[in-house]
C-alpha positions in Angstrom: -59.9 -69.0 -10.8 -59.8 -72.9 -10.9 -60.2 -74.7 -7.6 -56.9 -76.5 -6.6 -57.2 -80.2 -5.9 -55.8 -79.8 -2.4 -58.6 -77.4 -1.6 -61.1 -80.4 -1.9 -62.0 -83.2 0.5 -64.2 -86.2 0.9 -67.3 -85.2 2.9 -68.0 -86.8 6.3 -64.7 -88.5 6.9 -61.4 -87.8 8.7 -58.2 -89.4 7.6 -54.6 -89.4 8.8 -52.4 -86.5 7.5 -49.6 -87.0 5.1 -47.7 -84.2 6.9 -48.0 -85.7 10.3 -45.0 -85.7 12.7 -46.1 -89.2 13.9 -44.8 -92.0 11.8 -47.8 -94.2 12.5 -50.2 -91.5 11.4 -48.2 -90.9 8.3 -48.2 -94.6 7.4 -52.0 -94.6 7.7 -52.2 -91.6 5.4 -50.0 -93.5 2.9 -52.2 -96.6 3.1 -55.4 -94.4 2.7 -53.9 -92.8 -0.4 -53.1 -96.1 -1.9 -56.6 -97.4 -1.1 -58.2 -94.4 -2.7 -56.0 -94.7 -5.8 -57.1 -98.4 -6.3 -60.8 -97.3 -5.7 -60.6 -94.6 -8.3 -58.8 -96.6 -11.0 -61.7 -99.1 -11.1 -63.7 -96.5 -13.1 -67.3 -95.5 -13.1 -66.7 -92.8 -10.6 -69.4 -90.3 -9.6 -68.3 -87.2 -7.5 -71.1 -85.1 -5.9 -70.4 -81.8 -4.3 -72.1 -81.6 -0.9 -70.9 -78.2 0.3 -67.9 -76.2 1.5 -66.2 -76.5 4.8 -65.2 -73.7 7.2 -61.8 -73.4 5.4 -63.4 -72.9 2.0 -62.6 -76.5 0.8 -65.1 -78.2 -1.5 -66.7 -81.2 0.2 -67.8 -84.1 -2.0 -68.9 -87.7 -1.9 -67.1 -90.1 -4.2 -68.9 -93.3 -5.4 -68.1 -96.2 -7.7 -71.0 -98.3 -8.9 -72.9 -97.3 -5.7 -70.1 -97.9 -3.3 -69.0 -94.8 -1.3 -65.3 -94.2 -1.0 -65.6 -92.6 2.4 -67.5 -95.6 3.8 -65.0 -97.9 2.3 -62.1 -96.2 3.9 -63.9 -96.3 7.2 -64.6 -100.1 6.8 -60.9 -100.7 6.0 -59.8 -98.9 9.1 -58.2 -96.0 7.2 -60.6 -93.3 8.1 -63.2 -92.4 10.7 -66.6 -90.7 10.6 -66.2 -86.9 10.7 -68.2 -85.6 13.7 -67.4 -81.9 13.2 
């Protein structure tokens, strides 16, 4: 069975939830989604699976020409480092 896209996540970061009840959190999620879209459309993307989380979701890093998407989201204030 093919893994659904929503069963995957970027390793080592935590971002706001699109389904958040808080308007401010939802707005951060929208901004993170737009940032990610812009990052990905630049091309030369390398996705590396790093494991599976406790919910069975695939964890992966995403890089573009050596720049890590998770680190870029953190630097932009749209994610924080996942501490488990």
